[in-house]
C-alpha positions as CSV (number, residue, x, y, z in Angstrom):
1,M,-7.7,-31.1,-27.8
2,L,-7.0,-27.4,-28.0
3,E,-5.2,-26.1,-31.1
4,V,-2.7,-23.3,-30.7
5,I,-3.1,-20.6,-33.3
6,L,-0.8,-17.9,-32.0
7,E,2.4,-18.2,-29.9
8,M,4.4,-15.4,-28.4
9,D,7.8,-16.5,-27.2
10,N,10.0,-14.2,-25.0
11,I,8.7,-11.1,-26.7
12,V,10.6,-7.9,-25.9
13,K,9.8,-4.4,-27.1
14,K,11.9,-1.3,-26.3
15,F,11.1,2.3,-27.0
16,E,14.3,4.5,-26.7
17,N,16.0,1.8,-24.6
18,Q,13.0,1.5,-22.2
19,E,11.5,-2.0,-22.1
20,V,7.7,-1.7,-22.3
21,I,7.2,-5.4,-23.0
22,K,9.4,-7.7,-20.9
23,N,9.9,-11.2,-22.1
24,I,6.2,-12.1,-22.6
25,S,5.4,-15.7,-23.5
26,L,1.8,-16.6,-24.3
27,T,-0.1,-19.1,-26.4
28,I,-3.6,-18.4,-27.7
29,N,-5.9,-21.2,-28.8
30,K,-7.9,-21.4,-32.0
31,G,-11.4,-20.1,-31.6
32,E,-11.0,-18.7,-28.1
33,F,-11.8,-15.3,-26.7
34,L,-8.7,-14.1,-24.9
35,T,-8.5,-10.7,-23.2
36,L,-5.4,-8.7,-22.4
37,L,-6.4,-6.8,-19.3
38,G,-4.5,-4.2,-17.3
39,P,-4.2,-0.6,-16.3
40,S,-3.2,2.2,-18.8
41,G,0.4,1.9,-19.7
42,C,0.8,-1.7,-18.8
43,G,1.7,-2.7,-22.4
44,K,-1.5,-4.4,-23.6
45,T,-2.1,-2.2,-26.7
46,T,1.6,-2.5,-27.6
47,T,1.2,-6.3,-27.4
48,L,-1.8,-6.1,-29.7
49,R,0.0,-3.9,-32.1
50,I,2.9,-6.4,-32.2
51,I,0.5,-9.2,-33.1
52,A,-1.0,-7.0,-35.8
53,G,2.4,-6.1,-37.2
54,F,2.2,-2.3,-36.5
55,E,5.1,-2.6,-34.0
56,T,8.3,-4.5,-34.7
57,L,9.9,-6.7,-32.0
58,T,13.1,-5.9,-30.3
59,S,13.6,-9.6,-29.7
60,G,11.6,-12.8,-29.4
61,S,9.4,-14.6,-31.9
62,L,5.8,-14.6,-33.0
63,L,4.2,-17.7,-34.6
64,L,0.9,-17.7,-36.4
65,E,-0.3,-21.3,-37.0
66,G,3.3,-22.5,-36.4
67,K,4.8,-20.1,-38.9
68,H,7.1,-17.1,-38.0
69,V,5.4,-13.8,-38.8
70,E,7.5,-11.4,-36.6
71,N,9.2,-10.0,-39.8
72,K,6.0,-9.9,-41.9
73,Q,4.1,-6.7,-42.8
74,P,0.6,-6.2,-41.4
75,N,-1.0,-7.1,-44.8
76,E,1.0,-10.3,-44.9
77,R,-0.6,-11.6,-41.7
78,N,-4.1,-12.9,-41.7
79,V,-5.3,-10.8,-38.8
80,N,-7.5,-7.7,-38.7
81,T,-7.9,-5.0,-36.1
82,V,-10.9,-3.1,-34.7
83,F,-9.8,0.2,-33.1
84,Q,-11.5,2.2,-30.3
85,N,-12.2,5.1,-32.7
86,Y,-13.4,2.5,-35.4
87,A,-11.2,4.3,-38.1
88,L,-14.1,4.3,-40.6
89,F,-13.9,6.2,-43.9
90,P,-16.2,9.2,-43.5
91,H,-16.6,9.7,-47.2
92,M,-17.9,6.2,-47.7
93,N,-21.2,4.7,-46.9
94,V,-21.7,1.6,-44.8
95,Y,-21.6,-0.8,-47.8
96,D,-18.3,0.7,-49.2
97,N,-16.7,0.7,-45.7
98,I,-17.4,-3.0,-45.2
99,A,-16.5,-3.9,-48.8
100,Y,-13.2,-1.9,-48.7
101,G,-10.9,-4.9,-47.9
102,L,-12.4,-7.0,-50.7
103,K,-12.0,-4.2,-53.2
104,I,-8.3,-3.8,-52.3
105,R,-7.9,-7.6,-53.0
106,K,-9.6,-7.1,-56.3
107,V,-12.4,-9.5,-55.6
108,N,-15.1,-9.5,-58.3
109,K,-18.2,-7.3,-57.8
110,V,-20.7,-10.2,-57.6
111,E,-18.7,-11.9,-54.8
112,I,-18.3,-8.6,-53.0
113,K,-22.0,-7.9,-53.0
114,K,-22.8,-11.4,-51.8
115,R,-20.3,-11.2,-48.9
116,V,-21.3,-7.6,-47.9
117,I,-24.9,-8.6,-47.7
118,E,-24.0,-11.6,-45.6
119,M,-21.9,-9.4,-43.3
120,L,-24.7,-6.8,-43.0
121,N,-27.0,-9.6,-41.8
122,L,-24.4,-10.9,-39.4
123,V,-23.8,-7.5,-37.7
124,Q,-27.5,-6.6,-37.8
125,L,-27.2,-3.7,-40.2
126,E,-29.6,-4.8,-43.0
127,G,-31.0,-1.7,-44.7
128,Y,-28.1,0.6,-43.6
129,E,-25.8,0.0,-46.5
130,K,-26.4,3.5,-48.1
131,R,-26.0,5.4,-44.8
132,K,-22.9,7.6,-44.3
133,T,-20.9,6.9,-41.1
134,D,-21.9,10.3,-39.6
135,Q,-25.5,9.2,-39.7
136,L,-24.8,6.2,-37.4
137,S,-24.9,5.8,-33.7
138,G,-21.8,4.6,-31.7
139,G,-23.1,1.1,-31.6
140,Q,-23.8,1.0,-35.3
141,K,-20.3,2.4,-36.1
142,Q,-18.8,-0.3,-34.0
143,R,-20.8,-3.0,-36.0
144,V,-19.5,-1.5,-39.3
145,A,-16.0,-1.7,-38.0
146,I,-16.4,-5.3,-37.0
147,G,-18.1,-6.2,-40.3
148,R,-15.2,-4.5,-42.2
149,A,-12.7,-6.5,-40.2
150,L,-14.5,-9.8,-40.4
151,I,-15.3,-9.8,-44.2
152,N,-11.7,-10.8,-45.0
153,N,-12.1,-14.0,-42.9
154,P,-9.1,-13.3,-40.6
155,Q,-7.6,-16.1,-38.6
156,I,-7.5,-13.7,-35.6
157,L,-9.6,-10.6,-34.9
158,L,-7.8,-8.0,-32.7
159,L,-10.0,-5.6,-30.8
160,D,-8.4,-2.6,-29.1
161,E,-10.9,-1.3,-26.5
162,P,-13.7,-1.2,-29.1
163,L,-16.4,-0.4,-26.6
164,G,-14.6,2.3,-24.7
165,A,-16.5,5.2,-26.4
166,L,-20.0,3.8,-25.7
167,D,-22.3,4.6,-22.8
168,L,-22.6,1.9,-20.1
169,K,-26.0,0.4,-21.2
170,L,-24.9,0.2,-24.8
171,R,-21.5,-1.2,-23.8
172,R,-23.1,-4.0,-21.9
173,Q,-25.4,-4.8,-24.8
174,M,-22.5,-4.9,-27.2
175,Q,-20.5,-7.1,-24.9
176,V,-23.3,-9.7,-25.2
177,E,-23.5,-9.3,-29.0
178,L,-19.7,-9.5,-29.5
179,K,-19.5,-12.7,-27.4
180,K,-22.4,-14.3,-29.4
181,L,-20.8,-13.3,-32.7
182,Q,-17.4,-14.8,-31.7
183,K,-19.0,-18.1,-30.6
184,K,-21.0,-18.2,-33.8
185,L,-18.0,-17.6,-36.1
186,Q,-15.5,-19.5,-34.0
187,I,-12.8,-16.9,-34.9
188,T,-10.1,-16.2,-32.4
189,F,-10.6,-12.9,-30.7
190,V,-7.8,-11.1,-28.9
191,Y,-9.4,-8.2,-26.9
192,V,-7.8,-5.3,-25.1
193,T,-9.5,-3.6,-22.2
194,H,-8.8,-2.0,-18.8
195,D,-12.4,-2.8,-17.7
196,Q,-12.4,-5.8,-15.3
197,E,-16.1,-6.5,-15.5
198,E,-15.9,-6.5,-19.3
199,A,-13.1,-9.0,-19.3
200,L,-14.8,-11.3,-16.7
201,N,-18.1,-11.2,-18.7
202,M,-16.7,-11.9,-22.2
203,S,-13.5,-13.9,-22.0
204,D,-12.6,-17.6,-22.2
205,R,-9.3,-16.7,-20.7
206,I,-7.7,-13.5,-19.4
207,A,-4.1,-12.4,-19.4
208,V,-3.6,-9.8,-16.7
209,M,-0.7,-7.4,-17.5
210,N,1.2,-5.1,-15.3
211,E,4.3,-2.9,-16.2
212,G,5.1,-4.9,-19.4
213,V,4.7,-8.4,-17.9
214,I,1.9,-10.9,-17.7
215,E,1.2,-11.5,-14.1
216,Q,-1.4,-14.3,-14.6
217,V,-3.3,-16.1,-17.3
218,G,-6.5,-18.1,-16.5
219,T,-10.2,-18.4,-16.8
220,P,-12.3,-15.5,-15.4
221,E,-13.1,-17.8,-12.4
222,D,-9.3,-18.5,-11.9
223,I,-8.5,-14.8,-12.1
224,Y,-11.2,-13.7,-9.6
225,E,-11.3,-16.7,-7.2
226,R,-7.6,-17.7,-7.3
227,P,-5.4,-14.7,-8.0
228,Q,-1.7,-15.5,-7.8
229,T,-0.2,-12.1,-7.0
230,K,-1.1,-9.1,-4.9
231,F,-1.5,-7.0,-8.1
232,V,-4.0,-9.4,-9.7
233,A,-5.9,-9.7,-6.4
234,S,-6.2,-5.9,-6.0
235,F,-6.8,-5.1,-9.7
236,I,-9.7,-7.6,-10.2
237,G,-12.7,-6.7,-8.3
238,E,-12.7,-5.3,-4.8
239,S,-10.3,-6.9,-2.4
240,N,-9.4,-7.2,1.3
241,L,-5.7,-7.8,1.6
242,I,-4.2,-8.5,5.0
243,K,-0.4,-8.9,5.4
244,A,0.3,-12.3,6.9
245,Q,3.0,-14.8,7.7
246,I,2.4,-18.3,6.2
247,K,3.8,-21.4,7.8
248,K,3.4,-24.8,6.2
249,I,2.1,-27.4,8.7
250,D,1.9,-30.4,6.4
251,E,0.9,-31.3,2.8
252,G,-2.3,-29.5,2.1
253,K,-2.5,-27.5,5.3
254,I,-0.9,-24.2,6.3
255,S,-1.0,-21.9,9.3
256,V,-1.8,-18.2,8.6
257,H,-0.6,-15.6,11.2
258,F,-1.7,-12.0,11.0
259,G,-0.9,-9.9,14.1
260,E,-1.9,-11.9,17.1
261,N,-4.3,-14.0,15.2
262,E,-3.8,-17.4,13.7
263,M,-5.9,-19.6,11.4
264,N,-5.3,-23.0,9.9
265,V,-6.3,-23.2,6.2
266,D,-6.5,-26.1,3.8
267,Y,-4.2,-25.0,1.0
268,K,-2.7,-27.4,-1.5
269,N,0.7,-26.9,-3.2
270,Y,1.6,-23.8,-1.3
271,E,5.2,-22.8,-1.7
272,N,6.9,-19.5,-1.0
273,S,10.2,-20.4,-2.5
274,K,11.1,-16.9,-3.4
275,N,10.5,-15.6,0.1
276,K,8.1,-12.9,-1.0
277,E,5.8,-11.0,1.3
278,S,2.5,-12.9,1.6
279,Y,-1.0,-11.6,2.0
280,I,-4.4,-13.2,2.6
281,L,-7.2,-12.1,0.2
282,I,-10.8,-12.2,1.3
283,R,-13.4,-10.9,-1.1
284,P,-16.0,-8.5,0.3
285,E,-18.8,-10.9,-0.2
286,N,-17.1,-13.4,2.1
287,I,-16.7,-10.9,5.0
288,K,-19.1,-11.1,8.0
289,Y,-19.4,-8.8,10.9
290,S,-21.4,-8.8,14.2
291,K,-21.6,-7.2,17.6
292,V,-21.1,-10.7,19.0
293,K,-17.6,-12.2,18.9
294,S,-17.5,-15.6,17.2
295,Q,-14.8,-18.3,17.6
296,F,-12.6,-16.2,15.3
297,G,-13.0,-12.5,14.9
298,L,-11.0,-9.3,14.5
299,K,-12.2,-6.2,16.3
300,A,-13.3,-3.3,14.1
301,I,-15.3,-0.1,13.9
302,I,-18.0,0.6,11.4
303,K,-16.9,3.6,9.3
304,E,-19.4,3.8,6.5
305,H,-22.4,2.1,4.8
306,S,-22.9,2.7,1.1
307,Y,-26.0,1.8,-1.0
308,I,-24.8,0.6,-4.4
309,G,-27.9,-0.7,-6.2
310,S,-28.1,-4.4,-5.5
311,I,-25.7,-4.4,-2.5
312,I,-24.9,-2.6,0.7
313,K,-21.1,-1.9,1.0
314,T,-19.8,-1.5,4.6
315,T,-16.4,-0.1,5.4
316,M,-14.8,-1.1,8.7
317,E,-11.5,-0.2,10.3
318,L,-9.4,-2.8,12.1
319,E,-7.4,-1.9,15.2
320,S,-4.3,-1.9,13.0
321,G,-5.8,1.0,10.9
322,L,-6.5,-1.3,7.9
323,E,-9.8,-0.7,6.2
324,I,-11.9,-3.8,5.3
325,I,-14.9,-3.8,3.0
326,A,-17.9,-6.1,3.3
327,C,-20.7,-6.5,0.8
328,D,-24.2,-7.6,1.8
329,Y,-26.9,-8.5,-0.6
330,D,-29.6,-8.5,2.0
331,K,-30.7,-4.8,1.9
332,K,-33.5,-5.4,4.4
333,K,-31.1,-6.3,7.2
334,D,-30.8,-3.8,10.0
335,L,-27.5,-2.0,9.7
336,I,-25.1,-1.6,12.6
337,G,-24.6,2.1,13.3
338,I,-21.6,4.2,12.2
339,G,-18.9,4.2,14.9
340,S,-20.1,0.9,16.5
341,D,-17.6,-1.7,17.6
342,V,-18.0,-5.0,15.8
343,W,-16.2,-8.3,15.2
344,M,-15.2,-9.0,11.6
345,S,-14.8,-12.6,10.5
346,F,-14.4,-14.9,7.5
347,E,-14.3,-18.6,6.9
348,P,-11.0,-20.5,6.3
349,E,-12.2,-21.8,3.0
350,D,-12.6,-18.2,1.7
351,V,-8.9,-17.4,2.3
352,V,-6.7,-17.1,-0.8
353,I,-2.9,-16.7,-0.4
354,V,-1.2,-14.2,-2.7
355,E,2.3,-12.9,-2.9
356,E,3.8,-9.5,-3.7
357,G,4.3,-10.5,-7.3
């Protein structure tokens, strides 16, 4: 059974009477890797700072292991933060940076040395203890920052876009190392990023934020395969969104109408009680196109083919003017020429219903 370590209940944060966090409620489980994902300005870093104690709440409550901490200072909460710029002390070497938190707590020197050596081994920096921070690479600085944060055995480690300053290859390498480290230590990680791929690769669960609210919380598979709102569908990965009218036929089956087209789809528990605009989402990898019309198809014109490493991305334009993207992993397939008329299609089981949000 999952054990809740952190609970946010109706959290509100205002800056000069503007709500930047709007009634967020979220529970985080002990030992999980949870990511706050969203575009710049959505409130994810502010949420992280609220957990850390760097921002005070306007209203709501924050419970750490069942105890209220919303009025406690940062040093009174057993959480540590790793920032994007690492915030290392430039006048200290690696050893002293990692040992800093223990020295502040007046831990004896023998214990400090033992724990710093253990941490150096854990973050793979053995032999670097006498190096100054300006003699380290970006990835090494990030490891020092993590070691300094972990040495105090926090209940929760907060990470605010810690890989943002690294190049793509190193960032991907550090994603793997961070995930391995988190699983080994079984410490709760709360991670902030705007990078969808990073969130999908690393997280046990993802909370997608938009304009101060959480739009959806779920596993990476849930978020990608079963987005609940138009925003989540369009923000996570590439999306084809077609405005549609949805009519319930019976329990477990609905009729999807878009333009003059109609398709019956198996879809359990569909309700549009708020009467919001509905869309169908079809991911690019599920789009097919051909010069030959199948049983179901929408007329389109090929606009562009793009070579993107392992895939060919094709852009088509429907008669309505809407652009549709298809991704093909078979790079040896003969491509249909630019400007050609084709029939675009997809299978009913690949349709996801989303609402405006």
